[in-house]
Structure formats: C-alpha cells, structure tokens
N, C-alpha and C positions, 0 to 999 in steps of 0.2 A: 348827068353821067356823062364823059367823054366818047363820043364814038366809036375809040380802038378799044375801049375796055369794055362796051356793052357787046360790042361783035364778037370778042371772046367769050363772055357771060353768055351770050345767047347760046352760042353753038356749043359751050358745053353742057348749057341744061338740056336741050334738045335731045344733045345725043350721048349724057352722059350714062343711061342704062348701057351703052355698047363700049362703055370706055373701062377699060380693066382695072386702071388705077384709082377708080373711084371706089370701088368696090373693094374693101378690106376685111383681116380678120380681127377678133378681137385684140385689142391695145393698140387700135390704130392712133391713138392719141399719145400712145408714150414714145420718150426719148429714148434712146440704147447708146450706154456710152459704155461698152464693155473694157474690164479690166485685166489685162491681160498676166501670163503668168511667169513671163520669161524675164522679169528684172523685178528684186525684191524692193525695188522703188517704188512699185503700184502700192504695196499693203502700205507706206506712209502714205499714198493720195489715199486709199480707201478709209483711214484713219482718221484724219484730217477731214475727208468730206463729212464722215459722220457728226462731225461738230461744226459744218460750216453756216448754220444760220445765222440771219443776223449780222453776217459778213464776216463772221469769225475765218479765221484761217487761210482766208482768200490769198493774202499774198505769200504767206508758206504753199500753199497748194500750187501759184505758179511758178515758186522756184521750184520745187521738187519736180514739176512739170517739165521745167526748162532743161534741167539734168538728164532727167530721162529722154529728149528731145537731141538731144548731143549727139546721141548712137542710134537714133533711131526717127529721126527728120521725115520721113516717107512711111511711117505707120500710122495708120487710121486712126488707132485709137488714143495717143499724145496730141493730135489735130485735133480730133473731136473734146477732148479733152479741155486743151488749151484755149478753143473759142467760148466751150461753156463757161471757164471760171473767168477768161476776163470781162464776157458779158456780165456776169455777176459780180466784179469790179466795176464795172460801168453803172449798177445798179445802187451800190450801197457807199461807193468813193466818187464823191461830185466832181473832187478835184480828177482833171486829167480823163475826164467821162468819154469824151469824144474819140481821144486816141484809144482809151480800151477800148470801143465800141469797134474801131477800125481794127484793132489787133483781133480781135474776136470775128469780125467778117475775114478778115486773112487767112484765120484757121479753119474757118468751115469751108473758104472757099477752095483751100488745100485739100482738105477733106474729102470734097468733091470730085477733085480731080484723081484721086486716088480710088474712089468709088463714086464714079459717076450715077449711079442710082441710091445710093445711100441718103434715105428721109431724113435719118437726124442730122446731116449734115445739111439737108434742102434747107430743114426748119431753123437750125441755127445759124446759117444765113440769112434767111429770110428775117429772124429776131434783130441780128446784130443791123441787119441793113436798115429795117423799118424804124431804128429807136433815131437816126440822126439825117437819114439822107431821104429822096422826092423819090418820083418813080422816074422821072427822066433820068436819072443815075442808075437805076437799076435797070431800065430797059438797056442804057448804053452799054453798060459794064457787062450782063448777065442776060442778055435777052435771048441769046439763043441756047446756053449753058441751064440755066434759071428757070424762063417761062415756061422753055417747052416740056418741063418734065412737071408740070402742074396742070390741073388741080391734084393735090394733095390727096391720099387715102383718106378715106372716113369710115366712120363706125358708130357703135352704141357708146353713150356717152359715159356709159358704168359697164365692166367686164358681166358676164352673163355668171348666174352661180350655178354651174354643172351638176352641183352635186345636190342640190333640194329638187327633190322633183315638183312642190307644188309650184316654186318658183316658175321653172321650165313650162308648167302648163298654164302659165298665167301669163306669158309672153304672149300667146295667140291673142289675149284681149288686148295684151297692151301693142300690139302692134297694129290695132285697129282702134286705137284711141280716139280718132277723129269722130268717133262713136261718143259720146263722153261717159255716156253709162257700162260702156265696155274698161275705158279708160279708169274709170272710178272701180270697177270689178278688180281689175288688175293691181291699182295700189292699194285695195284693202289687203292683198295676197301679200305686196311686199310690204305693207304694216306686220301682219301676223309672222312676217319670217324675221324682220329685222326685230320684234320684239321676243321673239323665240331665241333670239340668237345676239344678244344685246353684246357681245365681243366682239361679231363678224362685221370687221367694218365694209366690206362689199354689201352686206345686206342693209347696214344703213343709209348707203350712199342712193341706193335702190327707193329708198323710202324718201329721201330728201326731193332726189332728183324727180321720183313718182309726184308727190304732191307740188313741186314747183309748177310742173303741166298741168295739172288741173286747175291751179289758179291761173295760170296764163291763157289757159282757155277760157274762162271768165271774163279774163281783164279782156282778151281779145271781142267778148261780145257788149263789150262793157256795161259791164256785172263786176264791179269792183267788189262792193260790198259780200257778193258771195264767193269773190277769189280768195279774200282777206285770210280768212278762217285755213284756208290752204295753205298758203305761204307761212302762216302762222307754225301748222304744224311741220311743214319742210322744215322751217328754222329750226326746229325743237331736234329734228332725226339730224340736222347738219348739224348741231350741238354735241348729239351723241355720236356721230362720227369724227368729228373733230378730238373728243374726249380718247377716242383711242389712239389716234394719228394726227398732232396739232397741225404738222407740218405735209401731209397730207393734199395734193391739189386738188383734185375733186372734192374734197370736202370744203376747204376752202371756198373753191369758186362754187358751189351750191348752195353754202350757207350763206354766201356774200348775197347773189341772186335771192335767196327767199326774203331775209332781212330787209334788201334793198327795196323790192316789191311789196313788203308790209310795211313801209313807212314812206313808200312815194308820196303817198296825197297827205302827210302830217304836214305842222306846221314847221318852220323854221326852227324852231329850239328844238325839237324832235328831231330833225335830219340832223343837226348840229351836235348833238350828242351823239349819236350813231356814225357819226363820220368817222374818226379813229378806228372804232370797229371795220367798217365795210372796206376803208381802204387799206388797212391791213390784212384783210384778207385778198384784197385784189390783188396788193404788192407781193405777197407769197408766192399767189399764183402765176404773175404776169414773171415773177424773176425764174420761178423755177420751169415755166413752161406756158410761153406765151401762145403759142400755137394751140394748147388744149383748147377743145372743143368748138373749132372752128375760129380757132384766135380769139375765145371767148373772154378773157381780161381785157381785151385791147375793144371789142364791141361792148363790153359792159361799161368801160369806162365812158363811154359814149353815150348811152342810154342816160347814165348816173348825172354827166352835163346837162343832160338836157330837163331832167326831173330834179336835178337839186338845185339849179340856181348859182348864188357867188358860192355857196357852203362846197358845191362842186367841185367848182373852180378852186377855191383854196386846195383842195382835195388834192386836186391833178398836181400840187407842187410835192404834196406828199407822197405820192406815186413816182416822182421822175416824168411825169408825161406835161405835152404842153399841149393846147388844143392843135398845133399845127401837127404836132405829130402822130397826134391820135387822127387827125384827117389824112395825113399821106399813109398812115398805117391801114386805115380802112380801105383805101384806094389799091392798095396789093391786095389787102386780105380778100376784097370780092373775086380777083383771079386765083389766087389760091385755093378758096372754097366758094365757089359761085352758086351751088347748089342749094347754100343754108341762107333761105331770105332774110334774116335778120342781120346779116352781115349788110347786107343791101341797105334794110333798113337805117339800121345804125348810124350809116354814111349820111342817108340822108336827113336823119335829125341834127346831123354836127353842119350839114351844109347850110341848112334852114337856121340853127342857130348861128354861124357864121352870115346870114343875110344873103347867101347862095338860092335866094328861094325858087328861082328858074331852074338852076339844078337837082336841088330835091326834087320838085315837082317831076322831072324825067326819071330820077332814078325810082321814085312811087310807081308813077305809071308803069314804066319798066315791070316792077315787081308782079303786077295785075296781070301780065303777058305771058309770064313766064308759069310753067307747069311744078307745081309743089312736088308732085311725087315723081320727080327726077331725082329726088334723094331716098335711096332705097330707106334708111333708118327715120328720117326726122321729116317727112311730108306731111304729117299731123302738125306738127310747129309753124310749118309754112304755109299751112291754111290759116292759123291762128295771124301769122304775120301779114296775108293779103288783105285781113280783116282791120288790122290795125292800121295798113295803108291806105285802104278805104275810107278809113275815119279819117284820117290826117289829112288827106285831100279835101274830102268834105269840111274840114274843122278850119283848115287855112287857106284853102284856095277857092272855095263857093262865093261868087260873086254875091254880096249882099245889096 
C-alpha cells in the first residue's frame, strides 16, 4: 500500500470511534434521489424510472431530465438524477461510455457544489470517477472537496426489523457474533422470523446475511466443509428475497456472495455454469449502488477474480470491469471505507494476482496491525479478515 494511503487509513482506524461521520443511522448504504413536486415532468421521471431495468428508458430519462434542467440548473435533485442516469448509460451502452461517465461525474460535482455535505452526491462522484480515472486524477481534481469528506458513513448491512420483538432481542447475540455460538443463536432467530414472515423482504435479507457470516467465520478458520452448508442456507434465503423483489440491491448482493462462496472450491465446469448468474447479481448491484456495503460489488469482483481464474476474468467483461479499474477502485475504496478490513484484503488479492507481491504483502501486514473493533458494526468480520490475511501470508510468503 502506498505510504500516503496507509497514513490516512491508519489515522482513521485509530480514531474512528471519535469521528462522527463513521457512525450512522439505519440506511447508511442508501442513495437518496429526491423527486420534487414543482414540475409535472418529475412525474414522467418517476414513471420511466419504474421500468429502467436492463437499460430500458435511459435515453428518455436523460431527455426529460435535461428539459427540467433548463429551468432548474441549480436544483440539487436534477443534478443528482442526471449523474445517476448518465452513470447507468455508461453501464448499459458501451458506445460513448467514457463520455457518459464524465457527464455523470460533472453532474455529481455540481450537486456537491450545491450541497457540500450531500452523501449521495459524494457517492455518485466516487462511483463515476472510479469507473475510468486513477487516484492521481482524484487527488488533483477533488483532493480538498472530496477526500476531506471521507470516510463515508457506515451502518448495519440490513435495516433493523424494529416491529419484531424477538428480532430486536436477538441483536444482542448478533452484536457478539465473534463468539460463534452466539452468532448461531442469533441466526436461528433470523431464520425463524424469515420463515414466519415469508413475504417480508427484510426478514429474508437478515437470514441470508446471517448465514453468510456463519459460513465466513468457518472459512476464516480453515473449515470450508463446515462453512459450505451455511453458504447453502444463505443462498436459499437469498433466492427467497429475490422472489419478493428481483431488483433489490441487498438481495442480489447477498445471494451472489453466498453462491460464489458455495462454489468457490468447485471445478471449472461448475464455476462456468454459474458465471452468468453470479455476474448478473453483481452487475445489478454495481449498477444501482456501487458503494453498497463498503463498495461491496467492487471488492466482491476482486475476490471472484482471485477464486475464479479465467472464468472470472471472462466475467469481468460481462460486468463492464477490467482488472485495472478494479485495482484503481479498491485503492480509493480503502480511503472511503477504511474500517472494513476486507476492502484492504481484496486489494491485496488483486495486487498479488497482478504480480505485485511486495505491495500485497505490505497491505496484508498492515491489516494485522489494525484494531478490528474500530468499526462499530463489523468488528467480527474484521477479525475473520485478519485470520484470512494471516493465512494468506503464511501460504504465499513463508520461506520454504
């Protein structure tokens, strides 16, 4: 890790519990695009947006938004929406992709100039820039206005089910899931709630997320055979969530994670069979909210590259990524979300994959020096990452 990045990360991790913008209310991962009522054209925006999936209506949305812009150039909402839709244009229409990304960046920057603390504008600016530019460009163009507003807020992966008493009671065990038996106890409650409320999307999401952690814990201590049934359960609840809302970002993300882990040690034929499914979930999550769960779609891409070999590299083309853009994105993601250690670990994996073994080793060693509980929500996951980092160092850097 370059020294300037490590200094920023180390400072933030050391003092994160005293840094107010690291702590967040529920919905820390959400993007907020307001729909004003002052112009009837906004109703048309809403109607077109309802069916924008797979790139439908993108050009029509842009045309309507530009019509609104003519009389409202300094309105926050229209600039946020134009940034969002131009980003989607870059993802769905390869021709003119870089131009669309630059326009997304321009409108996000304009939104940020209108409201300098608007987190959706910051996230859209990060999303656009990370898709085509390197860290030097970001520092030169946005150093003071962007870097100083980071780290971004964090929170629970899934909103809490405030109206379900047994769920609220189980959170005390969930928050101590570094003790795996307490984690299992909490997830058993999440499963019960999900089974009792099959139409409740958030309940299904807690089950898929909970089972993923249990599998992840056992993966981190080298017991993949024990982990695999948990990933299988997580995959099943991910499918239940998708049956309720196939376009939900967390549903796509957590189902993708469970499925990818479920097959990570399978043969190349199995990996190829599920490539389009995994990348389909990843693409939707990246398109709709790249910064969800610590830039999760980006760091998941890095792990898929490492675990999937040539099949995964082929999948990069399907997702609209290159190894270079993933590498650049992770360099910035560790600054946006320094207290989630898997962001660092994913960067180390990609560096190692690219033959930069000395840099990868430095990143892994730095992970071991950090306090895992500097993150108030995902300390147990950070402990797992430290185990993975230690194992990676032992496997790849121990002299034989």
